[in-house]
C-alpha positions in Angstrom: 0.0 0.0 0.0 2.9 2.4 0.8 4.4 1.7 -2.6 1.1 2.5 -4.3 0.8 5.8 -2.4 4.4 6.7 -3.3 3.9 6.0 -7.0 0.7 7.9 -7.1 2.4 10.8 -5.3 5.1 10.9 -8.0 2.5 11.2 -10.7 0.7 14.0 -8.9 3.9 15.9 -8.2 4.9 15.6 -11.9 1.6 17.0 -13.1 2.2 20.7 -12.2 5.9 20.5 -13.3 5.0 19.2 -16.7 2.1 21.6 -17.1 4.4 24.5 -16.2 7.0 23.3 -18.7 4.4 23.0 -21.5 2.9 26.5 -21.0 6.4 28.0 -20.8 7.5 26.3 -24.0 4.4 27.3 -25.9 4.4 30.9 -24.7 8.1 31.2 -25.5 7.6 30.0 -29.1 4.6 32.2 -29.6 6.5 35.2 -28.4 8.4 35.1 -31.7 5.2 35.6 -33.7 5.5 38.6 -36.0 1.8 39.4 -35.6 1.1 42.5 -33.5 -2.1 42.0 -31.5 -2.6 45.7 -31.6 -3.3 45.7 -35.3 -5.7 42.8 -34.8 -7.7 44.7 -32.2 -7.5 48.2 -33.7 -7.4 47.4 -37.4 -4.8 48.1 -40.1 -5.8 51.8 -40.2 -4.7 52.4 -36.6 -2.3 55.3 -36.0 1.2 54.8 -34.4 -0.1 56.7 -31.3 -3.1 54.3 -31.0 -0.7 51.3 -31.4 1.6 52.6 -28.7 -1.3 53.3 -26.3 -2.5 49.8 -26.8 0.9 48.3 -26.1 1.2 50.3 -22.9 -2.3 49.4 -21.8 -1.7 45.6 -22.2 2.0 45.5 -21.4 3.0 44.3 -24.9 6.4 46.0 -24.7 7.4 44.3 -21.5 10.0 41.5 -21.6 8.5 38.2 -22.5 9.3 36.7 -19.0 7.2 39.4 -17.4 4.4 38.8 -19.9 4.6 35.1 -19.3 4.2 35.5 -15.5 1.2 37.9 -16.2 -0.3 35.4 -18.6 0.1 32.5 -16.2 -1.6 34.6 -13.5 -4.5 35.3 -15.8 -4.6 31.6 -16.9 -4.9 30.4 -13.3 -8.0 32.6 -13.0 -9.5 31.2 -16.2 -8.6 34.2 -18.4 -6.9 33.0 -21.6 -7.0 36.3 -23.4 -9.1 37.5 -26.3 -9.0 37.1 -30.1 -10.5 38.9 -33.2 -11.4 42.5 -33.5 -14.5 41.9 -31.4 -12.3 40.8 -28.4 -13.9 37.4 -28.0 -12.7 35.4 -25.0 -10.4 32.5 -25.9 -11.8 30.6 -23.0 -15.3 30.6 -24.5 -14.1 29.2 -27.8 -12.1 26.5 -26.0 -15.1 25.7 -23.8 -17.3 25.1 -26.9 -14.6 23.2 -28.9 -13.1 20.9 -26.3 -16.3 18.8 -25.7 -16.5 18.0 -29.5 -12.9 16.8 -29.5 -13.4 14.7 -26.4 -16.6 13.2 -27.9 -14.8 12.3 -31.1 -11.9 10.8 -29.1 -14.3 8.8 -27.0 -16.2 7.3 -30.0 -12.9 6.5 -31.8 -11.6 4.8 -28.6 -14.8 2.9 -28.1 -15.0 1.6 -31.6 -11.3 0.7 -31.7 -11.5 -1.1 -28.4 -14.5 -3.2 -29.2 -13.2 -4.3 -32.6 -9.6 -4.9 -31.6 -10.3 -6.8 -28.5 -12.8 -9.0 -30.3 -10.4 -9.7 -33.2 -7.4 -10.2 -31.0 -9.1 -12.8 -28.8 -10.4 -14.6 -31.9 -7.0 -14.6 -33.5 -5.4 -16.1 -30.4 -8.1 -18.8 -30.0 -7.7 -19.8 -33.7 -3.9 -19.4 -33.7 -2.3 -20.1 -37.1 -5.7 -21.0 -38.5 -7.4 -19.2 -41.4 -9.2 -16.8 -39.0 -5.9 -15.8 -37.4 -4.3 -15.3 -40.8 -7.1 -13.1 -42.0 -7.2 -11.1 -38.8 -3.4 -10.5 -38.9 -3.7 -9.3 -42.4 -6.4 -6.9 -41.5 -4.5 -5.6 -38.5 -1.4 -4.9 -40.6 -3.6 -3.1 -43.2 -5.2 -1.0 -40.4 -1.9 -0.2 -38.8 -0.5 1.0 -42.1 -3.5 3.2 -43.0 -3.1 6.9 -42.2 -6.2 8.4 -40.5 -6.3 11.5 -42.8 -6.1 9.3 -45.9 -8.9 7.0 -44.6 -11.0 10.1 -43.8 -10.8 11.3 -47.4 -11.6 7.8 -48.7 -14.6 7.5 -46.4 -15.9 10.9 -47.6 -15.6 9.9 -51.3 -17.4 6.6 -50.7 -20.1 7.2 -48.2 -20.7 10.9 -48.8 -19.9 11.8 -52.4 -20.8 8.5 -54.0 -23.4 6.7 -51.9 -24.8 9.8 -50.2 -25.3 7.9 -46.9 -23.4 10.0 -44.4 -22.8 13.8 -44.2 -19.2 14.9 -44.4 -19.8 18.5 -43.3 -22.4 20.8 -41.9 -23.5 21.6 -38.3 -23.1 19.0 -35.6 -26.7 18.1 -34.4 -27.6 18.2 -30.7 -27.5 14.6 -29.5 -30.4 15.3 -27.2 -32.6 16.4 -30.1 -31.3 14.4 -33.0 -29.2 11.5 -31.8 -29.4 9.7 -35.1 -28.1 12.7 -37.0 -25.4 13.2 -34.3 -24.2 9.6 -34.7 -24.3 9.9 -38.5 -22.2 13.0 -38.3 -19.6 11.4 -36.0 -19.4 8.0 -37.5 -16.9 8.6 -40.3 -14.6 10.7 -38.2 -14.7 8.0 -35.4 -13.9 5.2 -38.0 -11.0 7.3 -39.3 -9.5 7.5 -35.8 -10.4 3.9 -34.8 -8.9 1.9 -37.7 -5.2 2.6 -37.1 -5.8 2.0 -33.3 -7.6 -1.2 -34.1 -4.7 -2.5 -36.2 -2.2 -1.9 -33.5 -4.3 -3.1 -30.5 -5.4 -6.3 -32.3 -1.8 -7.4 -32.6 -1.1 -6.6 -28.9 -4.2 -8.4 -27.7 -3.4 -11.5 -29.8 0.2 -11.6 -28.5 -0.9 -11.2 -24.9 -3.6 -13.9 -25.3 -1.2 -16.4 -27.0 1.4 -16.0 -24.3 -1.2 -16.5 -21.6 -2.7 -19.6 -23.3 0.8 -21.2 -23.3 1.3 -20.9 -19.6 1.4 -24.0 -17.3 -1.7 -23.1 -15.3 -3.8 -23.3 -18.5 -2.6 -26.8 -19.3 -3.1 -27.8 -15.7 -6.7 -26.5 -15.7 -7.4 -28.3 -19.0 -6.0 -31.5 -17.5 -8.3 -31.1 -14.5 -11.3 -31.2 -16.8 -12.3 -27.6 -16.6 -14.2 -26.4 -19.7 -12.1 -24.3 -22.1 -14.6 -21.4 -22.0 -14.4 -21.2 -18.2 -10.6 -21.2 -18.2 -10.5 -18.4 -20.8 -13.2 -16.3 -19.2 -12.1 -16.6 -15.6 -8.3 -16.7 -15.9 -6.8 -16.1 -19.3 -8.7 -13.0 -20.2 -8.2 -11.3 -16.9 -4.4 -11.9 -16.9 -3.8 -11.3 -20.6 -5.6 -8.0 -20.9 -3.5 -6.1 -18.4 -1.0 -5.1 -21.0 -3.5 -4.2 -23.8 -5.6 -2.2 -21.4 -2.6 -0.2 -20.3 -1.4 0.4 -23.9 -4.9 1.4 -24.8 -5.0 4.0 -22.0 -1.8 5.5 -23.2 -3.3 5.8 -26.7 -6.0 8.1 -25.5 -3.8 11.2 -25.7 -2.6 10.3 -29.2 -6.2 9.8 -30.3 -7.0 13.2 -29.0 -4.2 14.7 -31.1 -5.4 12.7 -34.1 -8.9 14.0 -33.5 -7.7 17.6 -34.0 -6.6 16.7 -37.5 -9.7 14.7 -38.4 -11.9 17.5 -37.2 -10.5 19.8 -39.9 -11.2 17.3 -42.6 -14.8 16.8 -41.5 -15.3 20.4 -40.5 -16.3 19.5 -36.9 -16.3 22.5 -34.5 -13.6 21.1 -32.2 -10.1 22.1 -31.2 -8.7 21.4 -34.6 -11.0 23.9 -36.3 -10.2 26.4 -33.5 -6.4 26.0 -34.2 -7.1 26.4 -38.0 -9.1 29.5 -37.4 -6.4 30.9 -35.2 -3.7 30.2 -37.8 -5.6 31.4 -40.8 -6.9 34.5 -39.0 -3.5 35.4 -37.5 -4.8 35.0 -33.9 -1.8 34.0 -31.8 -3.7 34.2 -28.5 -6.3 31.7 -29.8 -3.7 29.3 -31.1 -1.7 29.5 -27.9 -4.8 28.9 -25.7 -6.0 25.9 -27.7 -2.6 24.3 -27.9 -2.1 24.7 -24.2 -5.4 23.1 -23.4 -4.7 20.2 -25.7 -1.2 19.7 -24.3 -2.5 19.8 -20.7 -5.3 17.4 -21.5 -2.7 15.0 -23.0 -0.6 15.2 -19.8 -3.6 14.8 -17.5 -5.0 11.8 -19.4 -1.6 10.0 -19.4 -1.1 10.6 -15.7 -4.6 9.3 -14.9 -3.8 6.2 -17.1 -0.6 5.6 -15.2 -2.5 5.7 -11.9 -5.1 3.3 -13.2 -2.4 1.0 -14.3 -1.2 0.8 -10.8 -4.6 -0.4 -9.7 -5.0 -2.9 -12.7 -1.6 -4.5 -12.3 -0.7 -5.2 -8.7 2.8 -6.4 -9.6 4.0 -2.9 -10.5 3.1 -1.6 -7.0 6.2 -3.3 -5.6 8.5 -1.5 -8.0 
């Protein structure tokens, strides 16, 4: 128990350190942006006097370490700055975009988990048979398929040719039109899930094969226990520790992939927010979105590490 508390404490201590490092790096890189926020707020017709007044009012001429400390102070209070000539809060844009990215990540993770665990178990049970050969071929194909290429292919087939699923347009409210919501999210979720499924299927199969070859499985079979009982009660529980851990670590990468997929399918998530910030020369919007995505990635991976300690008792003694 003491080892568990110590390991959890390490993760919790590392969280603010990594978060501070990420915000520092992003703010430092964005400080080299040639875009003057004063022109974005006042317009290209602003006079030099107006520009200078704006710089003095918001401290834009201060050294970047001073501006970083001020930005962090505002960030801790939920103020991520403003963007566009209308001075819209970055926090409001992030608050509306982040749930869409998280939903897409969840659907991609759910779809990839169900398919990969099913195929991986089947491949292990029919090791070296024709089901195993087909599943291994499919997993290699899925692993080698880029998400963005698959997204374009799905749009061409199911939207442009068959006209079955929408590739763009507003995202329906799931509470009012759940069918339309699922139809809008299905192709993006598949685009995320296929590469994940290819990798996880191979990991599940390998873990299952190793567990099926252990002595206790042969002993249980010799004792007359049904094969289904052995697999359900012992093999699956022991074999899925590594796949579950690997899957948890993939959540952050899925979230990063979702940012790209959102742009292809025109979903109003964090990816579109970054694109709007880059195309509109809005460094505060880009910085705010990137910081939130990076912090989410760090938090998710630390939570997964802590769950791994609970799933696998053996690591608690490390």
